[in-house]
Each structure stands twice: as C-alpha cells, then as structure tokens.
N, C-alpha and C positions, 0 to 999 in steps of 0.2 A: 587212568589212575589205579584201577584194579590190578592190572598187570604190575605195576611198581609195588603196590601193597603186598601182593602175593610173593613177589620177589624178595622183598625185604623181610616179610614174615617168614618165608622158608629158610632163609639164612639165619634169621634170629632164633629160629625154633631149633636149628641144628646147633647153634652156639649154646642155647639154653640146656640142651640135652647134654652137651659135653660138660657144661657148668654143673649140672646135676652129678655127673660122675666125679668131678672135682670135689663137690660138697660131701659126696659119700665118703671119699678118702678122708676129708678133714674130720668128718664125724667118727669115722672108724678109728682113726689114729688118736684124736684128741678129745673125743666125747664132748660132753656139756660140762665144762668146768672152767677153773681159772685161766689155763693156757689157751683154751679156745676163745674164751671172753677177750683176752688180751689181744689175740690176732685179729678178732672181728673189728675191735675198736681201731687197731692199727690200719685195717683195710678201709674201714668206714670213712676215715679222715680224707685221704686223697680221692676216695670215690665220690664224696659229698662235693668237693671242689670240681671234680669232673662234671657232675651233673649241673652245678650251677654255673661255672664259667665256661665249660666245654659245650656239652650236649644241650644245655638249658639256655641260658641268658645270651650266650654268644651266638649259637645257632639260631635262635629266635630272631636276633637282630641282623645277623649277617646273610642268612640265606635269602631274604627278600631283597636285600641291597645288591647282593651279587647276581641274583636272577634278573633283577630290573636292569642292572649294568650290562649284562649279557644279552638281554632282549633289545636294549635301546642304543647301546653304545659299541657293542661288538666285544670279540674274545679279548682283543689287547686291553681294554679299559677294564674289563672284568679280571684279568689276569694281574694287572697292576693293582687293582684294589685288594685282591686276594694276598698278593705278596707284601703289600704294605700292612695289612691286617696282621699277617703272619709275624712280621718283624716286631710290631708293638705287643702282640700277645706273648711272643716268646720272652721278650724283655720283662714284662710284667710277672710272667709265672716264674721265671728264674729267680727274680727278686724275692717273690713270695716263698719259693721253695727254700731259699737261704735263710730267710726269717724263720721259717717252720722248723728247719733243722736246728737252729740256735735255740729257740725257745719252746721246743718240744715239751719239756717237762711242765712248763706253764699251761701250755695248751691242753695237755691231758688232764691237768686239774681242773679245766673247765668242761671239756667234752666228756670225761670220765671221772666224776668226783668221788664215786663209790670205790674206785681203785685204791685211793690214797689210805683206805683203812687196812689194806693188806699190802705191804711194801713190796713183795715179790711180784704180785700181779701187776703193781703200777711200774715197776722197774722194767719188767718184760714188755709192757705196753710201750714204754718210752723207746726202747731199743728197736722193737719191730716197726714202730711208727716212723722212725728216722730211716729205716730201710725202705719202707713203701712209699715215703712222700714224694720222691722224685717222679714217681708214676703220675702225679697230677700234671708236670710239664709235659710229659710224652703224650699222655692221653688226651689233654686239652688241645695240643698241636695237632693230634691225630683227628680231633673233632673238626677242627678247621678244614682240614684237607677232605673229611668226609662231606662237610658241607658244600665244598666246591663240586665235588663228583655227583652229590645230590642234585646240586643245581644244574649240572650237565645231564641230569636224568639217568647217571650211571649207578643205579641204586645197588646193583649186584656187587660190584667192586667194594664199595663202602661197607656194605653189610657183612661181606664174607671176611674182611679183614679182622673183625673182632673175634672170629674163631680162635685166633692166636692167643688171647688172654687164656682161655681154658685149656688149650693144647699145652702151652708153656707151663701153666699151673699145675696141671696133672703130672707133667714130666718132672717138675721140681719136687713135688711131693714124693714121688716114687723113686727118683734117681739121686736127688741131691741131699736128702735127709741124712744118710750115713756120714756125710762130711761137715755137718753143721751141728750146732748144739742141740737143736730139736726140730721136730717137724714144723713148728710155728716159724722158725728162721727160714726154713727151706720154702714154705709157702709164701713167706714175706719177699723173699728174693725172687720168686716166680712172679709176683705181682710187677715188680719194676722191669724185669727182663721182657715180660710180655708187653710192656709199654713201648720198649725199643722195637719189638717185632712188628707190633701193629702200625707204628708210625712209619717204619720202613716200607711195609707192604703198601700202605696208602700212598706213600710218596711214588713208589713205582708205578701204581695204577694211574695217578695224576699225570705222570711224565708220558705214560702210553696214550693217555687221552689228549696229548698235546699242550699240557698245562705245566709249565715249569714253575714250581712254587718256592724257588729258593727265596728266604726272606730278605727283604730290603732293610736297610738301616732304619730303626724307629724315628718316624716323623709324623707328626699330627697333621693331617690334612682335613679339608672341609667334610670329606666323606666319612673320615675316621672319627671326626667329632660327632657327626650324626649317629654313626655306629655306636660310640660311647653313650650318647643320649638315649638311644634306644634299648642299649643293654643295661644300663644301670638300674632302672626300675625292674627289668626282667629278671634281675638275680633273684628276687623273691617270687615275682609273678609266675615265672616258668619253673620255679624250683620248690613250689610249696610242698609237693609230695616228698621230695628228698629232705627238706628241712624238717618236716614232721617226722620222718623216719629217723633223723638224727636226734630230735627230741626224744623219741622212743628209746634210743640208745643210752642217751644221757640219764633217763629216768631209770633204764634198765641197770645201769651200773650201781644204783642205790638200792636194789633188790638182791635177794640172796645169790650167791656165786652160781653162775650157770644160766641165769635169766637172760642175759644177752645172747648167748648161744642159742637158747630155746627159741627166742624171737627171730634170730637170724635165720635158722633153717626153716622156719614157717614162712618168713618173708620170701626166701629163695624160691620156695614152691610157688607162693603167690605171684612172684615175679615172672614165672614161666608164661602164663597167659598174658599178664600185664605188659611184659617186655615184647612178646611176639605181636600182640595186637595193638597195644597203645603206641609202642615205637614204630611199628610199621604205618599205622594210620598217621601219626604226627610227622613222620619223616616225609612221606609221600604227598600228604595234604597241603603242606605249607607252600612249596613251590608252585604247585597247580593253583591253588587258590590266588596267590600272588599274581601269576601270569593271567588269569581270567579277570580279576579286578582291575589289573593294569591295563587290560584291553577294553574295559567298560562293560564286560559281559557278567553283569550282576546276577541275572537269573540262572545262568550256568554255573556260577559260584555257589549259589544256594543248593542247586541240584547235587553238585559235588559234595557239598558238606552233608547233606541229607544222606547221600549214598554211603559216605564214610561212617555215620552213625548207625546206619543200617547194617553194614558189613560187620563192625565190631561187636554190636550188641547181639547179633545173631549167633556169634561164636562166644563172647563173655558171659552171657547169661546162663548157658548150659555149664560153662566152666565154673561159674560160681556156685551153682547148684550141687555139681559134682564134689567140689571141694567140701562144701558143707557136709554132705552126706557121707563121704569117704574119707574124711581128713584123717582118722586114727589108723585104719589099715594102710593108707598110703604112706604116711609117715613111718610106720613100723616096718613095712616092706622095703622102703628106700633107706632108711637111716639106722634101724635097730640092729647094728653090727659092731664087732669090736668093742670100743669103749662106750659107745652110745646104746644105753639100755632100752628095753620096751617101755619102761616107765618114763624115760627121757622122751621117747617118741610120742608117748601119749600126752604127756604135758606140752610138747612142741605143738601137737595137733590141735590143742585148745587155742594156741596163739593163731595158728592157721586159719581156724574157723572165724576168728575175730577180724583177721586181715581180709578174708574172703567176702565178708559182709560188705566191705567197702570196694571190692573189685571193680564192679561196673562203674563206680564214681570215679576210681583212679584212672581207668581207661577212657572214660568220657572227658576227663580234664585235657588228656593228650589230643582228643579230637576237637574240643571246643577252643583251647587256646590259640591255635592257628588263625581261627577267625578274627582274632584281635591283632595278632602279629602281621598277618597278611595285609591288614589295613594300616600298618605302622603305629599301632597303638599298643604300648607296652606299659603305660602308666595305670590303665584300668586294672589288669591283672594283679599289679603289685599292691594296689589298694585292697582288693579282695584277699591277696595273700597275707597282708598284715592281719586282717580280720580272722582269717583262718588258722593262722598261727597262734593268736591269743586263744581261740577256742580249743585248739589242740593241746596247749599247754595247760589251760585250766582243767580240761577233761583228764590229762595225764595225772595232774596232781590229785584229782578227785578219786580217779580209779586205781592208781598204782598200789595202794596198800589193801584195799578189799579184794582186788582181783589179781594181784602179783603180776605174773608175766603175761596175763590176758589184758590187763588194763592199758598199756600203751598201744598195742595193736588195736584194741577196740577205740581208743581215742583217736587214732589216726584215720580208722574208717569213718567214724562220725564226723571228723573235720573234712574229710575228702567229699562227703555227701553235701555238706554246707557249701564247700568251695564250688562244686558243680551247680548246685541250685543258684549260687550267686552269678556264676558265670552265664548260666542259661537265661536267667531273667534279665541281665543287662544287655545281652546280644538280641534277645527277643524285643526289648524296649527300643533298641537302635536300628531294628529292622535288618540286622546283621545275621539273623537266624529265622528261618521260616520253616516250621514243622507243618507239612502238609498231612491231611486227614489220612492218607494211606500210610504214611511213616507211623503216625500215632496208633493206628489200629495194628499194624505188624509188630510194633514193639510190645503192645499190650498181650497179643497172642503168643509172641515168643516167651514173654515172662511167665504166662501161664503154662506153657509147654515145659518150661525149665523146672517150675514148681511140681509139676506132675512127674518129671523125671526123678527129681529129688525124692519125693514120696515113695516111688517105686524102689529106688536104690536103698533107702532107709528100711523099708520092708524086708528087702532081700538080705540085708546085714543083720537084722534082728532074727532072721530065720537060720542064720548060720552060727555054728559053734566052732571056734579055732582050737584044734588039737594042741596038746602041750608040746609034743614033739613035731619036727618038720614045719615050724611056724612060717618060715620065710617061703618054702615051697607052697604051703596052703595059701598064704597071702597072695603069692604071685598069681596062683591058678584062679583064685576067686576074682581078684582085680582084673585079671586077663579076660574073664568071662563078663563081669559086671559093667566095666567101662565101655567095651563095644555095645553091649545090650543097651545100656543107658543112652549112648549116642544114637543107636537105632531107634529106640523108643522116642526120643526127642524129635528126631528127623521124621518118624512116622506120624507123630501129632501134628508137626508143622504141615506135613503133606495133607493130612485129613482136614485141617483148618484152612487150607488153601494159601498158607503163607509160602510154601515152597513147593515147586513141581519137580519131584525127584527125577522123573524121566527126563526132563528138559535139563536138569542140572548134570545128570549123567552124560547126556549127549554133549553138553558143553565141555565137560572134562575130556570125553573122548576126542572132540575135535581139537581141543588144545595140545593133547598129547600127540595126535596125528601131526599137527603142523609142526611140533617140535622134532618129531622122528623124521620128517620130510627135509626139514632144515639141516639135520645133522647128515642125512645122506648127501 
C-alpha cells in the first residue's frame, strides 16, 4: 500500500503545485473582489457535485463492488459492471446538467444569496456558472474511470490525468483572455475544457489496461441497485468536508465583497497537504482494505489501517504546525502580486490559520471513512454527516459576524474535529479500528515534535523585520531558509525521540531509487 500511497501522493503533489501557479494567476489578474467572488462560486458549484457524485459517494460505493467483482468473478464481469454503471451515471449527470443550465439563476440565489444585493456580481456569476457546469458531467465520468484504474491498482495513470485540469486552466488564463470579455470568462472555459482533457486521457489509460469502458444503455441491474443503495447515504457521509466548505461559501457571500476570495485562496493552500495526503491515503486504502476483509484477513486490515494513520499524521502534523506559524509570509509571497495586495494576503492568512487547525481532522476523515466503506457500510457515515453539518451550520451563523472571513473556516475546522471524533468512537466500538500502544505513543511524540517546530518557526519570524523594498525577494529567501530548517528540526526531534531512524529511512530511499534506476536501464 505504501508504494501506491507514494505514487498517488507524488502525482497529486505535482498537480497541486500546478494548481498553485493557476491560483497565483487568478489572484494577480482578478485580486480579491466581486469578479473573483463570482468566478469562485461558479467553480464551486460543479466542483461540489464532482466531490459528492464522483470522487465521494460514487467512488466509495463503486470501488469495493468493482474490486470484489474483479477478484471473485474475473475481468469480464467487472468490465460489464463498470460499463453499466457508466451508462447510468452519464444519463443521470446529463439530465442534472440540463436542469442546472435552465435553472442556474435560481440555483445561484440559493448558494450565493449575498450576490443578489449587487446585480452585476450576480449576473456575472450566473454566466460563469453556465460555462463551468458541464464540467460536472465530464469530471464525474472521469472519476468512474479513475475508480476502475484504481481497482486495477494502476494508481499512477489515474492520478496523473488530473494534471490536465491545472495545465489547461493556466493556458486558458494566459492565452484565451484577450479573446473573451474577461479573465474570469477565460478561467471558466478552462475549467470545462480541462474536463474533456481529463476524461479523454483516462479513457485512453483504461483501454491500454485492457478495459473498454464504452457505456452501455442505462439499465438497472441488481448490482446497480446495490450500488445505488450504498451510494445514496454516502452522498453526505463521504462528502461532509465538501458540503461544509460549500456552507462556508454560502455564508461568505453574505459577508463583505472579497470574503469568498479570501477564503478560497486560504483553502487552496490548505488543500495542498489535504489533497496530497488525504486523497492518496483514501484512494489507496479503500481497495486494499476491501481485498483483505473479503479474504477474511481482519488482523492484516487493522495493521494496514494503522499504517495509513501513521503515514498521514507523520506528515500532516508538521504541515499543520508550519501553516499556523508561517501563514502570513506564505500567503504574501505566493499571492501578493498584481491586483492582490499585501493586506489581502494578510487577511487571507487569517482564514488559512483557521482552516489549518482542522487539517489533521480533514485528513483523518479520509483515512477513517474507508473502514466503513470497505465493510459495505455507507449508512453510518451519513448519520454522522447530518450531525456534523448541523454543527457546522450553527457555528457558521455564530461566528460569521464577529469573525467575518475567519468565521466560516473556523466553523469547518471545528465541525471536522467533531466528525473525526464520532467516526473514531464508532469504529472502536465495533472493533473495526484498533489503536495499538505503539501507534498511540508515536502520534503523541509526533504532535510534540510538530509543536516544538512551530514554536521555533514563530521565534524566527519574530526576530525578522521585512524591508519595505524587495518584499517578495525577502519573503522568498526567508521562507526558503525557514521551511527546510523547520523540516530538519522536526525530523531531528523525531530521531532523538526514537520515532524515526533517519539513517534507516535514507537507506530505504536510496534502495528505492536504485531499484527504479536499474529498472529504467
């Protein structure tokens, strides 16, 4: 599983870096204002459906069924299941897309109620949303093909295809803007065109893997009924994080203009470790757990689950500490260019700190949810999801006025912590999760090392004075020094505490690189 985790994590990291470049362009050209707000809401809508119907509920229900059919009935049965599911999914998505295009003005009144106070921002959001909405059909279809490839343990092909979103998005902003009414229109068209590219690349990868996924005419079979029963409750159970972020957006539209943008850029930076670690762990863990549980290997499944928790927290805890300590200089270095001012970056850094508080919980939810899904249980997460959603909504309403753009991110983080606590308690009660003494000790020591690193970084920041001129260069140099030193400090503390043997870890990396080099020769 570690190999798959690293493969998906590596491709996801590259995609996130390109995504950061894309976001820098959006910030520089549009700043934090009405146009940026309108575009972010237009992108949030299809992205929400992608997470819920594509990567979330559908994958959570489909991957175990596909993996089980592949293991017990062979390639033919698994291929037929995938093609049948593809046909039904496409029919449903196209119907949903047509409805969305027709009723987009009414939809925007629900998800962006604050936009109706300024007609120009509302009208622009409607136009941009109609451009981006077909992306949901393309990317949800792509998620099914990715699920097939992941079930075949071809993690690299599925993860690499998502680079197309950011590559096409960057090209659209740079080269299509002069031919369209605004950069927001160019960015919106880039979203939809990227969906075509991603689906095309994944279909080619599936065909090379020997899986022709031409969709069959929609027909409800017993297996698809089972898929539907498992998928329906998972729409909330596996999509709690995305729904919470959507609530943040709804609340953000009721705040002063620019609040949606400030929260977006903070969330995008927070999504870097969340996407790399959470997505990689969740993607690789589900099929592995399903296979071990189907074979009756309960102890092995528990060991795999604990290893996944260890992997993600080893990296998530220092990422959280680093974001809390360096939020302001990071946001200023990355985004304070063009129309996005230093004060905008400082305000967005406040939102980032609020999101970062919940980062370990966001990632752990990705690791714990497969423990339910692999056992065919999608109803329990939905019950927890309803409870968490109510908490998030209440916290949003309580915090939005006194904390403004910090309120919704903080509400999401607190709700995520409640979500993970509930998932953990239920899994422990059912004996579906077993924390051994070694894991508990390691996590506590990792948390202590991360806190020590944060304290060291805060001390270093307090001792530095940023010059008025050459700010970007100064920030780049200081961050280029502080981030590696912080990482070295964290690893050194772990080594001193006996959590990590640096010599052994380096030997493992060298052996892995040596094997890869020998295979290439």
